[in-house]
C-alpha positions as CSV (number, residue, x, y, z in Angstrom):
1,X,96.0,85.3,-18.3
2,X,93.4,82.3,-16.9
3,X,94.4,78.9,-18.4
4,X,91.2,77.1,-20.0
5,X,90.2,73.5,-18.6
6,X,88.0,71.6,-20.8
7,X,84.8,70.3,-19.1
8,X,84.6,66.2,-18.7
9,X,82.5,66.1,-21.8
10,X,85.3,67.9,-24.1
11,X,82.4,70.7,-25.2
12,X,83.6,73.5,-23.5
13,X,84.7,75.6,-26.7
14,X,81.2,74.9,-28.3
15,X,79.3,75.5,-25.1
16,X,80.9,79.1,-25.1
17,X,80.1,79.6,-28.6
18,X,76.3,78.5,-28.0
19,X,76.0,80.6,-24.5
20,X,77.5,83.6,-26.7
21,X,74.5,83.4,-29.1
22,X,72.4,83.0,-26.4
23,X,73.4,86.4,-24.6
24,X,73.4,87.9,-27.9
25,X,70.2,87.2,-28.6
26,X,68.5,87.6,-25.0
27,X,71.0,89.4,-23.1
28,X,71.1,86.4,-20.6
29,X,73.5,84.0,-20.0
30,X,71.6,80.5,-19.6
31,X,74.9,78.2,-17.8
32,X,73.5,74.7,-16.8
33,X,69.9,76.5,-16.2
34,X,71.5,77.9,-13.0
35,X,69.0,80.6,-11.7
36,X,71.8,82.4,-10.2
37,X,73.5,82.2,-13.3
38,X,70.7,83.9,-15.5
39,X,72.0,87.4,-15.2
40,X,70.8,90.0,-18.0
41,X,73.7,92.3,-19.6
42,X,74.7,95.1,-18.0
43,X,72.8,98.3,-19.1
44,X,75.8,100.7,-19.8
45,X,77.3,98.0,-21.8
46,X,74.0,97.7,-23.9
47,X,73.7,101.1,-24.1
48,X,77.3,101.6,-25.6
49,X,76.1,99.1,-28.1
50,X,73.3,101.0,-29.4
51,X,74.8,104.6,-29.4
52,X,77.1,103.9,-32.7
53,X,74.1,102.4,-34.6
54,X,71.7,105.3,-33.5
55,X,74.6,107.9,-34.6
56,X,74.6,106.3,-37.9
57,X,71.5,106.8,-38.8
58,X,71.3,110.2,-37.8
59,X,74.1,111.0,-40.1
60,X,72.7,109.2,-42.8
61,X,69.5,111.2,-42.6
62,X,71.3,114.3,-42.4
63,X,73.6,113.9,-45.5
64,X,70.7,112.8,-47.7
65,X,68.7,115.9,-46.9
66,X,71.8,117.8,-48.1
67,X,72.1,116.3,-51.2
68,X,68.3,116.7,-52.1
69,X,68.4,120.5,-51.7
70,X,70.6,120.9,-54.8
71,X,68.9,118.7,-56.7
72,X,65.5,120.3,-56.1
73,X,67.2,123.7,-56.8
74,X,68.8,122.7,-60.0
75,X,72.4,121.8,-59.0
76,X,72.7,118.1,-60.3
77,X,76.1,117.9,-60.5
78,X,76.7,119.3,-56.9
79,X,74.2,117.1,-55.7
80,X,75.7,114.0,-57.3
81,X,79.0,114.8,-55.6
82,X,77.3,115.3,-52.3
83,X,75.6,111.5,-53.3
84,X,78.9,109.7,-53.6
85,X,80.2,111.8,-50.7
86,X,77.3,110.4,-48.6
87,X,78.0,106.7,-49.7
88,X,81.5,106.7,-49.1
89,X,81.0,108.3,-45.5
90,X,78.2,105.4,-44.7
91,X,80.2,102.6,-46.6
92,X,83.2,104.0,-43.7
93,X,81.2,104.3,-41.2
94,X,79.6,101.4,-41.5
95,X,83.0,99.1,-41.6
96,X,83.8,101.0,-38.5
97,X,80.4,100.0,-36.7
98,X,81.0,96.7,-37.7
99,X,85.2,96.4,-36.4
100,X,83.4,97.9,-33.4
101,X,80.6,95.2,-32.8
102,X,83.1,92.4,-33.9
103,X,85.2,93.8,-31.0
104,X,82.6,94.1,-28.4
105,X,81.3,90.2,-29.5
106,X,84.9,89.4,-28.9
107,X,85.2,90.4,-25.5
108,X,81.9,89.5,-24.9
109,X,83.0,86.2,-25.6
110,X,86.2,86.4,-23.6
111,X,84.2,87.3,-20.6
112,X,81.7,84.4,-20.7
113,X,84.5,82.0,-21.4
114,X,86.1,83.3,-18.3
115,X,83.5,83.0,-16.1
116,X,82.5,79.5,-17.5
117,X,86.2,78.6,-16.5
118,X,86.2,80.0,-12.9
119,X,82.7,78.1,-12.7
120,X,84.2,74.8,-13.8
121,X,87.0,75.5,-11.3
122,X,84.9,75.9,-8.7
123,X,83.2,72.9,-9.3
124,X,86.1,70.7,-9.6
125,X,87.5,72.3,-6.1
126,X,84.1,71.2,-4.6
127,X,85.1,67.7,-6.4
128,X,88.5,67.1,-4.9
129,X,87.0,68.6,-1.6
130,X,84.0,66.1,-1.6
131,X,86.6,63.5,-2.6
132,X,89.3,64.5,0.4
133,X,86.8,64.5,3.0
134,X,85.5,61.0,1.9
135,X,88.7,59.4,1.8
136,X,89.9,60.9,5.3
137,X,86.4,59.4,6.5
138,X,86.8,56.2,5.3
139,X,90.8,56.4,6.1
140,X,89.8,57.0,10.1
141,X,86.9,54.2,10.0
142,X,84.2,56.7,11.4
143,X,80.8,55.6,10.4
144,X,78.8,58.2,8.4
145,X,75.1,57.5,7.7
146,X,72.3,59.8,6.2
147,X,68.6,59.1,7.1
148,X,64.9,60.4,6.3
149,X,62.5,60.5,9.0
150,X,61.3,57.3,8.5
151,X,65.1,56.1,9.0
152,X,65.6,55.1,5.1
153,X,68.9,55.3,4.4
154,X,70.1,58.3,1.9
155,X,73.5,57.7,2.2
156,X,75.9,55.4,3.9
157,X,79.5,55.4,3.7
158,X,81.6,52.0,3.2
159,X,82.6,51.8,7.0
160,X,79.1,51.5,8.0
161,X,77.8,49.0,5.3
162,X,80.8,46.8,6.4
163,X,80.1,47.0,10.0
164,X,76.4,46.4,9.8
165,X,76.7,44.0,6.4
166,X,74.5,46.4,4.3
167,X,74.7,45.7,0.6
168,X,75.6,48.9,-1.4
169,X,72.8,48.0,-3.9
170,X,70.2,47.9,-1.3
171,X,70.9,51.3,0.5
172,X,67.8,52.9,-0.8
173,X,66.0,49.4,0.3
174,X,67.0,49.5,4.1
175,X,65.6,51.0,6.8
176,X,68.1,51.4,9.3
177,X,67.3,51.1,13.3
178,X,70.2,49.8,15.2
179,X,69.4,47.4,18.0
180,X,70.8,48.7,21.4
181,X,72.3,46.1,23.4
182,X,71.1,45.6,27.0
183,X,72.9,44.9,29.8
184,X,73.8,45.7,33.5
185,X,77.0,47.6,32.6
186,X,75.3,49.3,29.4
187,X,75.4,53.2,30.0
188,X,73.9,56.1,28.1
189,X,75.3,59.4,28.4
190,X,73.0,61.9,26.9
191,X,74.5,65.4,26.2
192,X,72.4,68.3,24.0
193,X,74.2,71.2,22.9
194,X,72.7,73.5,20.2
195,X,70.6,70.3,18.5
196,X,73.5,68.2,18.7
197,X,73.1,64.8,20.5
198,X,76.1,63.1,21.6
199,X,75.6,59.5,23.1
200,X,77.8,56.5,24.5
201,X,75.5,53.4,22.9
202,X,76.5,49.6,22.8
203,X,74.8,48.4,19.6
204,X,75.0,44.6,18.1
205,X,76.8,45.0,15.0
206,X,77.5,41.8,12.5
207,X,81.0,41.4,14.7
208,X,78.9,41.3,17.9
209,X,78.2,44.0,20.1
210,X,80.2,47.3,19.8
211,X,80.5,50.4,21.5
212,X,80.1,54.0,20.0
213,X,80.5,57.3,20.4
214,X,77.2,58.4,18.0
215,X,76.5,61.9,17.2
216,X,73.4,62.9,15.2
217,X,72.9,65.9,13.4
218,X,69.4,67.6,12.2
219,X,69.6,68.7,8.6
220,X,67.3,69.3,5.8
221,X,67.6,66.7,2.5
222,X,68.1,68.8,-0.6
223,X,66.2,66.8,-3.1
224,X,62.9,66.5,-0.8
225,X,63.3,69.4,1.3
226,X,62.0,67.4,4.1
227,X,63.7,66.7,7.7
228,X,66.7,64.4,7.7
229,X,69.7,63.3,10.3
230,X,73.0,63.2,9.5
231,X,74.7,60.8,12.0
232,X,78.2,60.2,12.9
233,X,79.4,57.5,15.0
234,X,83.1,56.5,16.1
235,X,83.7,53.2,17.5
236,X,85.1,53.2,21.1
237,X,85.1,49.3,22.1
238,X,89.0,49.2,22.8
239,X,88.6,52.3,24.9
240,X,86.1,51.1,26.8
241,X,87.2,47.7,27.5
242,X,90.6,49.6,28.5
243,X,88.2,52.1,30.9
244,X,86.7,48.5,32.2
245,X,90.0,47.2,32.5
246,X,91.2,49.8,34.4
247,X,88.1,50.1,37.1
248,X,88.2,46.7,37.8
249,X,92.3,47.1,38.7
250,X,91.8,49.9,40.7
251,X,88.7,48.3,42.7
252,X,91.3,45.2,43.3
253,X,93.9,47.5,44.5
254,X,91.3,49.3,46.9
255,X,90.1,45.8,47.7
256,X,93.9,44.6,48.6
257,X,94.2,47.6,50.3
258,X,91.4,47.1,52.3
259,X,92.4,43.2,53.0
260,X,95.5,44.7,54.3
261,X,94.3,46.7,56.6
262,X,92.0,44.0,57.9
263,X,94.5,41.8,58.4
264,X,97.2,44.2,60.2
265,X,93.9,45.4,62.6
266,X,93.1,41.6,63.0
267,X,97.4,40.5,63.6
268,X,97.2,43.6,65.9
269,X,94.1,42.7,67.8
270,X,95.3,39.1,68.3
271,X,98.4,40.0,69.2
272,X,97.3,42.9,71.7
273,X,95.4,39.9,73.8
274,X,98.2,38.0,74.8
275,X,100.2,41.1,75.7
276,X,97.6,42.3,77.6
277,X,97.8,39.5,79.6
278,X,101.5,39.7,80.5
279,X,101.7,43.3,80.8
280,X,98.7,43.6,83.4
281,X,99.7,40.4,85.5
282,X,103.7,41.9,85.7
283,X,101.9,45.0,87.1
284,X,100.0,43.1,89.5
285,X,103.0,41.0,90.5
286,X,105.1,44.5,91.4
287,X,102.2,45.1,94.1
288,X,103.0,41.4,96.0
289,X,106.3,43.4,96.9
290,X,108.8,41.4,95.2
291,X,112.5,41.5,95.9
292,X,114.6,43.9,94.3
293,X,116.1,40.8,91.6
294,X,112.9,40.3,91.1
295,X,111.4,43.4,90.3
296,X,114.4,43.6,88.4
297,X,113.4,41.1,86.1
298,X,109.7,42.4,86.0
299,X,110.6,45.4,84.8
300,X,112.3,43.6,82.4
301,X,109.3,41.7,81.3
302,X,107.4,45.3,81.4
303,X,110.1,47.1,79.3
304,X,110.1,44.2,76.6
305,X,106.2,44.0,76.3
306,X,105.9,47.4,75.7
307,X,108.5,47.9,73.1
308,X,106.7,44.6,71.4
309,X,103.4,46.8,72.0
310,X,105.1,49.5,70.2
311,X,106.2,47.8,67.3
312,X,102.6,46.5,66.8
313,X,101.3,50.1,67.0
314,X,104.3,51.2,64.3
315,X,103.6,48.2,62.2
316,X,99.8,49.8,61.7
317,X,101.2,53.4,61.2
318,X,103.0,52.2,58.4
319,X,99.8,51.9,56.3
320,X,99.2,55.5,57.4
321,X,102.3,56.8,56.0
322,X,101.8,55.1,53.0
323,X,98.3,56.4,53.2
324,X,99.7,60.0,53.4
325,X,98.0,60.0,56.9
326,X,100.8,59.8,59.2
327,X,100.0,62.2,62.4
328,X,102.9,62.1,65.1
329,X,101.4,61.7,68.8
330,X,104.0,63.8,71.1
331,X,104.1,63.2,74.6
332,X,106.7,64.0,77.4
333,X,109.6,61.4,77.4
334,X,112.8,60.8,79.3
335,X,115.5,60.6,76.4
336,X,117.7,59.3,78.3
337,X,115.7,56.6,79.8
338,X,114.4,55.8,76.2
339,X,118.1,54.8,74.9
340,X,118.6,53.0,77.8
341,X,115.8,50.9,77.6
342,X,116.2,50.3,73.9
343,X,119.8,49.0,74.8
344,X,118.7,47.0,77.6
345,X,115.9,45.4,75.5
346,X,118.6,44.5,72.7
347,X,121.3,43.6,75.2
348,X,120.7,39.9,75.6
349,X,121.2,39.3,71.7
350,X,124.5,41.3,71.7
351,X,125.8,39.2,74.9
352,X,124.7,36.0,72.9
353,X,126.9,36.7,70.1
354,X,129.8,37.7,72.5
355,X,130.0,41.2,71.6
356,X,129.3,44.6,73.3
357,X,126.7,46.6,73.8
358,X,126.5,50.4,75.6
359,X,125.0,53.7,75.7
360,X,126.2,57.0,76.6
361,X,124.0,60.1,76.9
362,X,125.8,63.5,77.2
363,X,125.2,66.0,80.2
364,X,123.8,68.4,78.4
365,X,120.6,66.9,77.0
366,X,117.0,67.5,78.3
367,X,115.7,65.8,81.2
368,X,112.2,65.8,79.5
369,X,110.8,66.5,75.6
370,X,108.0,66.4,73.8
371,X,108.8,63.4,71.1
372,X,106.6,60.3,69.6
373,X,107.8,58.0,71.8
374,X,106.9,54.8,70.2
375,X,108.1,55.9,66.9
376,X,111.5,57.1,67.9
377,X,112.2,54.0,69.9
378,X,111.1,51.9,67.0
379,X,113.8,53.6,64.6
380,X,116.5,53.2,68.1
381,X,115.1,49.2,67.8
382,X,115.9,48.9,64.0
383,X,119.0,50.9,63.9
384,X,120.7,49.0,67.0
385,X,119.1,45.5,66.2
386,X,120.7,46.2,62.5
387,X,123.9,46.6,64.0
388,X,124.0,44.0,66.3
389,X,122.9,41.6,63.6
390,X,125.8,42.8,61.1
391,X,128.6,42.7,63.8
392,X,130.3,39.6,64.5
393,X,133.0,40.8,66.8
394,X,133.9,44.2,68.6
395,X,130.5,45.9,70.0
396,X,127.9,48.3,69.2
397,X,127.9,51.9,71.0
398,X,124.5,54.4,70.7
399,X,125.2,57.8,72.2
400,X,123.1,60.7,72.5
401,X,123.9,64.3,72.4
402,X,122.6,67.6,71.5
403,X,123.5,68.7,67.9
404,X,126.0,71.8,67.8
405,X,125.2,72.5,64.1
406,X,121.6,72.4,64.3
407,X,120.0,75.3,62.5
408,X,116.8,75.1,64.9
409,X,118.3,75.2,67.8
410,X,116.6,77.4,70.8
411,X,116.3,77.8,74.4
412,X,112.6,75.8,73.7
413,X,113.9,73.7,70.9
414,X,117.0,70.7,71.4
415,X,118.3,69.1,68.1
416,X,118.8,65.8,69.7
417,X,121.2,63.6,67.6
418,X,121.2,59.5,68.2
419,X,124.5,57.9,66.6
420,X,124.8,54.1,66.5
421,X,128.3,53.0,65.4
422,X,129.5,49.2,65.3
423,X,132.6,47.4,64.3
424,X,130.6,45.5,61.5
425,X,131.8,44.7,58.0
426,X,131.0,48.1,56.8
427,X,129.3,49.4,53.6
428,X,131.0,50.5,50.3
429,X,130.1,54.0,49.2
430,X,127.2,52.3,46.4
431,X,125.4,50.8,49.4
432,X,125.4,54.0,51.4
433,X,123.1,55.4,48.5
434,X,120.8,52.6,48.8
435,X,120.7,51.0,52.2
436,X,117.5,53.0,52.7
437,X,115.3,51.7,49.6
438,X,112.9,49.2,50.3
439,X,113.9,45.5,50.3
440,X,117.4,46.5,49.7
441,X,120.1,44.0,51.7
442,X,123.9,44.2,51.1
443,X,124.4,40.3,51.5
444,X,121.7,39.4,49.0
445,X,123.3,36.3,47.9
446,X,121.4,32.7,48.3
447,X,124.1,31.8,50.9
448,X,123.4,35.1,52.7
449,X,124.3,34.5,56.6
450,X,121.5,37.4,57.7
451,X,117.7,37.4,57.4
452,X,114.8,39.6,57.5
453,X,113.3,41.2,54.6
454,X,115.2,44.4,54.0
455,X,112.5,46.7,55.3
456,X,114.0,47.8,58.6
457,X,116.0,50.8,57.6
458,X,113.9,51.9,55.1
459,X,110.8,52.2,57.4
460,X,113.2,53.9,59.7
461,X,114.2,56.8,57.4
462,X,110.3,56.9,56.5
463,X,109.6,57.5,60.5
464,X,112.2,60.2,60.8
465,X,111.6,62.0,57.7
466,X,107.6,62.2,58.7
467,X,108.7,63.8,62.0
468,X,110.6,66.2,60.2
469,X,114.1,65.0,60.8
470,X,117.1,63.6,59.0
471,X,118.8,60.4,58.7
472,X,122.2,59.5,57.4
473,X,124.9,56.6,57.3
474,X,128.7,56.8,57.2
475,X,130.6,53.7,56.6
476,X,133.5,52.6,55.1
477,X,134.6,48.5,54.0
478,X,136.1,46.7,56.9
479,X,136.1,49.7,59.5
480,X,132.3,49.5,60.7
481,X,129.4,52.3,60.1
482,X,127.8,54.8,62.0
483,X,123.9,55.4,61.1
484,X,122.8,58.9,62.7
485,X,119.6,60.6,62.9
486,X,118.9,64.1,64.4
487,X,115.2,65.5,65.6
488,X,114.1,69.1,66.6
489,X,112.1,68.3,69.7
490,X,110.8,70.9,72.3
491,X,112.3,71.1,75.4
492,X,110.2,70.4,79.0
493,X,112.8,70.2,81.2
494,X,116.2,70.9,81.0
495,X,119.7,68.7,82.0
496,X,120.2,68.4,85.8
497,X,123.7,70.5,86.5
498,X,124.3,68.3,89.9
499,X,125.2,65.8,87.6
500,X,128.0,67.3,86.3
501,X,129.9,67.2,89.6
502,X,128.3,64.2,91.3
503,X,131.4,62.1,91.0
504,X,134.1,65.4,91.6
505,X,137.5,63.9,93.0
506,X,136.6,59.9,92.2
507,X,139.3,57.6,90.7
508,X,137.7,54.4,88.9
509,X,139.6,51.4,87.5
510,X,137.3,50.0,84.8
511,X,138.5,46.0,84.3
512,X,136.5,44.9,81.2
513,X,137.2,43.1,78.1
514,X,134.7,44.4,76.4
515,X,134.8,46.5,73.3
516,X,132.5,49.8,73.9
517,X,131.1,49.4,77.6
518,X,134.3,50.5,79.4
519,X,134.6,53.3,77.7
520,X,131.4,54.4,78.0
521,X,131.2,54.0,81.5
522,X,135.1,56.3,81.7
523,X,132.9,59.0,79.5
524,X,130.2,58.9,82.5
525,X,132.5,59.4,85.6
526,X,134.6,61.8,83.5
527,X,131.8,64.0,82.3
528,X,130.6,63.7,86.1
529,X,133.6,65.3,87.6
530,X,135.9,62.0,88.2
531,X,138.9,60.3,86.3
532,X,138.5,56.5,84.7
533,X,141.1,54.1,83.7
534,X,140.5,51.2,81.5
535,X,142.0,47.5,82.1
536,X,141.7,45.6,79.0
537,X,143.1,42.0,80.7
538,X,143.9,41.3,84.5
539,X,147.3,41.7,83.8
540,X,146.6,45.3,83.1
541,X,144.9,46.1,86.1
542,X,147.4,44.4,88.1
543,X,150.1,46.8,86.7
544,X,147.9,50.0,87.2
545,X,147.4,48.7,90.7
546,X,150.8,47.7,91.8
547,X,152.2,51.0,90.7
548,X,150.0,53.1,93.3
549,X,147.8,51.0,95.2
550,X,145.8,53.6,96.6
551,X,145.4,55.5,93.5
552,X,141.6,54.3,92.5
553,X,138.6,54.4,94.9
554,X,136.3,52.6,93.0
555,X,137.0,49.4,90.8
556,X,134.4,48.4,88.2
557,X,135.1,44.7,87.8
558,X,133.5,42.5,84.6
559,X,133.4,39.0,85.9
560,X,133.2,38.0,82.3
561,X,137.1,38.8,81.6
562,X,138.1,35.1,84.2
563,X,136.7,31.8,84.6
564,X,136.9,32.8,88.7
565,X,135.6,36.1,88.8
566,X,136.1,35.4,92.9
567,X,139.8,34.3,92.8
568,X,140.9,36.8,90.2
569,X,139.5,39.6,92.6
570,X,141.3,38.4,95.3
571,X,144.5,38.3,93.4
572,X,143.9,41.9,92.3
573,X,142.8,43.0,95.7
574,X,144.9,41.1,98.4
575,X,147.9,43.7,98.5
576,X,146.2,47.0,98.8
577,X,144.6,48.3,101.9
578,X,142.2,49.8,102.6
579,X,140.2,48.0,99.3
580,X,138.4,50.2,97.1
581,X,134.8,49.9,96.6
582,X,134.1,47.0,94.5
583,X,131.3,46.8,91.8
584,X,130.6,44.2,89.8
585,X,128.7,44.1,86.5
586,X,126.4,41.3,85.6
587,X,124.0,40.5,83.2
588,X,120.3,39.9,84.0
589,X,119.9,36.6,85.3
590,X,123.6,35.4,85.6
591,X,123.7,36.9,89.8
592,X,123.3,33.3,90.8
593,X,126.4,32.0,88.8
594,X,128.8,34.4,90.3
595,X,130.9,32.8,92.7
596,X,131.6,34.8,96.2
597,X,128.5,36.6,96.0
598,X,127.7,35.3,99.4
599,X,131.0,35.6,100.9
600,X,130.5,39.5,100.1
601,X,133.4,39.6,97.5
602,X,131.6,42.4,96.2
603,X,129.9,45.7,97.4
604,X,127.6,46.4,94.6
605,X,126.0,45.5,91.5
606,X,125.5,47.0,88.0
607,X,123.1,45.2,85.6
608,X,124.4,45.6,82.1
609,X,124.1,47.5,79.9
610,X,124.8,49.8,82.9
611,X,122.7,53.1,83.2
612,X,124.0,56.5,83.6
613,X,121.6,57.1,86.3
614,X,122.3,53.8,88.3
615,X,126.1,54.4,87.8
616,X,126.1,58.0,89.8
617,X,124.0,56.6,92.4
618,X,125.9,53.4,93.5
619,X,129.6,55.6,92.6
620,X,128.2,58.8,94.2
621,X,126.3,57.3,97.4
622,X,128.9,54.5,97.9
623,X,126.2,52.0,99.2
624,X,127.2,48.7,100.3
625,X,123.7,47.5,99.2
626,X,122.7,45.9,95.7
627,X,121.5,49.2,94.5
628,X,121.3,48.6,90.8
629,X,119.2,45.5,91.2
630,X,116.4,47.6,91.9
631,X,117.2,50.8,89.7
632,X,115.3,49.5,86.5
633,X,111.9,49.0,88.9
634,X,110.0,52.3,88.4
635,X,108.8,53.4,91.5
636,X,105.6,51.5,92.2
637,X,102.4,53.4,91.7
638,X,99.7,51.9,94.6
639,X,96.5,51.2,92.8
640,X,94.9,52.8,96.0
641,X,96.1,56.2,97.9
642,X,97.0,55.7,101.8
643,X,94.0,55.1,103.2
644,X,91.7,55.2,100.3
645,X,88.6,52.9,99.8
646,X,86.3,52.5,96.9
647,X,82.4,52.2,97.3
648,X,81.8,48.7,96.6
649,X,80.1,48.6,93.0
650,X,78.4,45.7,91.1
651,X,80.5,45.4,87.8
652,X,80.0,43.0,84.9
653,X,82.6,41.9,82.9
654,X,82.2,39.8,79.7
655,X,86.0,38.9,78.3
656,X,86.4,35.3,76.3
657,X,90.3,35.2,77.5
658,X,91.1,33.6,80.5
659,X,94.4,35.8,81.3
660,X,92.6,39.1,80.8
661,X,89.3,38.0,82.9
662,X,91.8,36.7,85.3
663,X,93.7,40.4,85.2
664,X,90.4,42.5,85.2
665,X,88.6,40.7,87.9
666,X,92.0,40.6,90.2
667,X,92.1,44.1,89.9
668,X,88.2,44.6,90.7
669,X,88.8,42.2,93.7
670,X,91.9,44.2,95.2
671,X,89.9,47.3,95.4
672,X,87.0,46.0,97.1
673,X,84.7,45.7,93.9
674,X,82.2,42.5,93.3
675,X,82.9,41.0,90.0
676,X,80.4,39.4,88.0
677,X,82.0,36.9,84.8
678,X,80.8,36.5,81.6
679,X,82.5,34.9,78.8
680,X,80.4,36.1,75.8
681,X,78.0,38.8,74.8
682,X,75.1,36.2,75.2
683,X,75.9,35.2,78.8
684,X,76.5,38.9,79.7
685,X,72.6,39.9,78.2
686,X,71.4,37.1,80.4
687,X,73.2,38.4,83.5
688,X,71.8,41.9,82.8
689,X,68.3,40.1,82.6
690,X,68.6,38.4,85.4
691,X,69.4,41.5,87.9
692,X,66.7,43.5,86.3
693,X,64.0,40.4,87.1
694,X,65.4,40.8,91.0
695,X,64.9,44.6,91.0
696,X,69.1,45.4,90.8
697,X,71.3,46.8,88.0
698,X,74.8,46.6,87.3
699,X,76.6,50.2,88.5
700,X,79.4,49.3,85.7
701,X,79.8,46.8,82.5
702,X,83.2,46.0,81.0
703,X,82.9,44.6,77.3
704,X,84.9,43.0,75.0
705,X,84.4,43.7,71.4
706,X,85.3,40.5,70.2
707,X,83.6,37.0,71.5
708,X,81.7,34.1,70.3
709,X,78.2,33.7,70.0
710,X,77.6,37.2,70.1
711,X,80.0,40.0,69.8
712,X,80.4,43.2,72.3
713,X,78.5,45.4,70.1
714,X,75.7,43.0,69.7
715,X,75.4,42.4,73.1
716,X,75.4,46.5,74.1
717,X,72.6,47.3,71.8
718,X,70.8,44.5,73.2
719,X,71.0,45.7,76.9
720,X,70.4,49.1,75.6
721,X,67.1,47.4,74.3
722,X,66.4,45.8,77.3
723,X,67.1,48.6,79.7
724,X,64.4,51.0,77.4
725,X,62.2,48.1,77.5
726,X,61.9,47.6,81.4
727,X,62.3,51.3,82.4
728,X,65.8,51.1,83.5
729,X,68.5,53.8,83.8
730,X,71.5,53.1,81.4
731,X,74.1,51.2,83.0
732,X,78.0,53.1,82.1
733,X,79.2,50.7,79.8
734,X,83.0,50.3,78.6
735,X,84.4,48.4,75.6
736,X,87.7,46.4,76.0
737,X,89.6,46.3,72.5
738,X,92.7,46.1,71.4
739,X,91.2,47.6,68.3
740,X,92.8,51.4,68.1
741,X,91.0,52.6,64.9
742,X,89.0,55.4,65.0
743,X,85.9,53.7,63.3
744,X,85.9,51.0,65.9
745,X,85.6,53.7,68.5
746,X,82.5,55.6,66.3
747,X,81.0,52.1,65.9
748,X,81.2,51.5,69.6
749,X,79.4,54.7,71.0
750,X,76.9,54.4,68.0
751,X,75.8,51.4,69.6
752,X,75.3,53.0,72.8
753,X,78.9,52.5,74.7
754,X,79.7,55.0,77.2
755,X,83.4,55.0,76.9
756,X,86.5,52.8,75.0
757,X,89.5,51.5,77.2
758,X,92.1,49.9,74.7
759,X,94.3,46.9,75.2
760,X,96.7,46.3,77.2
761,X,94.6,47.6,79.8
762,X,96.7,49.2,82.8
763,X,95.1,48.2,86.2
764,X,95.3,52.0,87.1
765,X,93.3,53.0,84.2
766,X,90.5,50.6,85.9
767,X,91.3,52.2,89.3
768,X,91.0,55.6,87.7
769,X,87.5,54.5,86.1
770,X,86.2,53.1,88.9
771,X,87.5,56.2,91.1
772,X,85.8,58.5,88.5
773,X,83.1,56.7,87.3
774,X,80.3,59.3,88.8
775,X,81.7,62.5,87.3
776,X,83.3,61.0,84.0
777,X,80.5,61.9,82.0
778,X,80.5,58.6,79.4
779,X,81.7,59.0,75.9
780,X,85.7,58.8,77.0
781,X,88.3,57.1,75.5
782,X,90.8,55.3,77.8
783,X,93.8,54.4,76.9
784,X,96.6,52.0,78.5
785,X,99.2,54.1,80.4
């Protein structure tokens, strides 16, 4: 049964009675003058109410007729009895009908009461829902506003009144037209979907300009029936401020990244410029027919300069790795020479600390592979240099071999494994895990002995992984460390099998106190078919020679084992006849300090660290000359072929660096060219104009990009305009720059250059340009080899 809920004025029952009375008279329910409630009673119910009254009237008329018939016929008593019976029946019927009508009225009253209660429940629920949503709207702080077509406020919630300082009692008198703040960063984003307009507005409020997400919905006013607008707005000022802060941070990060790239490009250019002079001049000096010793020193200068150049390029490569644009540059490379050159580069550091450094390459390692030589060199320099830095006694050994566990090894693919071992302090298990992290240093105390930023190993790991390789470390405290990395590289030329028997039958005694190099030399001898013994002291060497004087064919002697190498060697060999072939190991630059050299105490020289190719050549050929002094100097490639003569060309060189200008001019003059020099772009333009006035033209223009007064790009554009104005043919212009970025090369071509030559400039690159100038086709980027 539905419970009764009284209305707010407490007149529920009286209202129900009034409604019942009105319904009994009119047959309608006039509830609250609501048109939908002015509903007549159902016809079936009305007919059911009228049928009992109609039946009573018919029955009463029939009975009265029956009573009159006996009276008219003289039967008075019978008529009286019938009349009384009729009256009794009428009274009974009237009572029955009264009870029926009362019951119907009661049921009707109940139905009306139930309908009123249902309507009251609905009205209460509507009021409750309205109050709920009003409280939710106020709780979220959104602005709710109703306005008519003229902008007059019909309704405004508390949030809007407080935001715009509108008094509640003056809402009907207020016209709401917000002032949209105009500023450089104001942005309106309109979106119209189904008549709903959503915008982002910056509006002036009582607390200052605020950002709102504003939505307007068209509606019709219930009271006036006219068009109106319902607006809902949310304050998004904090979101906009956070968005602006994020955008500012992003722009600052991009600016910092661009600044870093510009800084690296600038540093790279400034370092390449002197390197260009070092490498170029050492190349020219080789062409002056140096002595074998001078050639070795020139090669050391060239090797060091090339390694420094590779490090500069790798410094730029790190930015590409961070940006995800790392691209390997595979070239044909001899892994034997690569490893030995790195050891030669770092040998001076090891010898200065009194520790040994040696390289050993297994015989089955291919002679030529495809690899990114510069990046592999950088990893080796980092690992070997790091080992030397932390090793105080003993030595560092570098080994190159073919990994037998390489899953991807095929006849065409070799997995080269580089291992760098040292006798340093070693690493703990925790350090082995963190050693490849950026800026991590095992010696991080304020009094640490070793410098550095802690980036070398991290950079090496990222390079190896970018090349598709793997790098790891095995170490134990107090027992040294072993860093190993492996790369799967395509094989261009396999190992030379002849070297495996090059020293067959030879017996070699190595006298040296070095911790690693004697064993490396012994391994080379054994892997080439010979036998070797190592004596760490002069006493051990004397004992081995005394037991069997004719046992050794070759004696490899380290003069660092004694203060007087000549006297010590005489003591070792005075009772041996014939004496063995004697080879002395020297450090670069120490030849003049070795006593007895002029008296012919030694048969040959080997420069430390000893290369395998040099060792096999000296011991295999048994030549008495100082073969090793020449071994590091590569075959000198003459700038011109036998009997070759180049056509004499007029060449304009615009270069502000004196050393670079001297290098280019020397190459041009050595090949028979005529060189005209200019120190800046303005001077170069003047030289071109002077030639044009004289009716002549330069056959080639070499233009440096970065020069004072007028840079190379501006000079190239000016020369092209001058040629066009005078109707001259375009002269070939090649830019000279240390900037390797593609953007610089593209900008140079757009300015009108025919080609791009990167510094350091190899003399052979210039000669090749002069030789092929007639059919080069222009737009060629030439890089120093």
